[in-house]
C-alpha positions, 0 to 999 in steps of 0.5 A: 349420250343416248337420247330417248325417242321423241314422239312425233306424228306423220302428216296423215296422222295430223290430218286424221286427228284434225278431221275427226275433231272437225267431224265430232265438233260439227255433229254437236254444232249441227244439233245446235244449228237445228235449234237456231242457237247462238253458236251453231255448226261452224262455231262448234266445228272450229272450236273442236278443231282449234282445241285439237290443233293446240293439243297437237302443237303442245305435245308434238310441235317442239320436238326439235328443241328436245332433240338438241340434247340440252339438259337445260331444256325442260318440256311440258307437253300439256302446257299449251293445251291446258290453256284451252280449259280457261280460254274457252270460257271467254267464248262461251260467255259470249253465247250467254244472252240475257233477255228481260228476266230470262237467260239464254245460251247456257246450254250452248256455252256448255256445248262449246266447252265440251267441244273444246274438251273433245278436240283436246281428247282427239288431239291427244289421241284418245279417240274412244273417249272423244267419240263416247263424249260426243255421243253422250253430249248428243244424247243429253241435248236431244233424247234426254232433253225431251225425257227430262221435260216430260218427267218434270211435267208429270211431277209438276204439270201446271203448278208453275205456269201462269197464263196472262191475257194482255189487252190489245194495246199492250206490249209483251215487253211491259209484262217482262218489265213487270216480272223483272220488277217482281224479281220473278225467275222465268223458265219458259215464255210462250206467246200466242195471238188469239183474235184481238188479244195476246195470251202469254204463258209464263213458266215461273220458278216459284209463282205465288199468290201475291205475284199473280195478284200483282200481275192482275192489277196491272193496267195492260193485263186483261186477266191472269190464270194460275194453274195449280 
């Protein structure tokens, strides 16, 4: 009985794919490292490398069983690699951190997910898709982020920004707890120290006159300004 040729990889092809996966994952991780995010250079590099290795093992690691010619043996080259899609979700969830009423790490969790996809593409031999995917991801994380922020600022420059002046003895955590009680959704939170007072600029999802009035009534708040 004639057997069809089973695809294999040489050692240098393995090395090339794993090296490319590590480089592309590291490029995304380097951007996260510069922004001091929860997962940085090493994490993204290892995730991308691991995804590529899983894909290579899934597609080429069981060829000895196929070469036996036993018709009872069935083979799915994507079976192990398919679990990367769900498995990376657990790692991404660990990068998401809740701080008061705000949530951090969603973008980093998404980049880990994309790094795994890029590693899977490299492991499967789709180098062009992997390189393009990395380029688009870096563009979204860097230039597009700035362009998008400036565009939003032009459309709604100050309407969602509330400036709260805290008394000298007040704590920032008190303000966060007050916002959480009001069920306010915080997009950005900036703190400035000015002489004997602390100025907190809060960008809210949907501020209201009632929320501003409630904040002004707090004992530890010296004043509130709503840019409308």
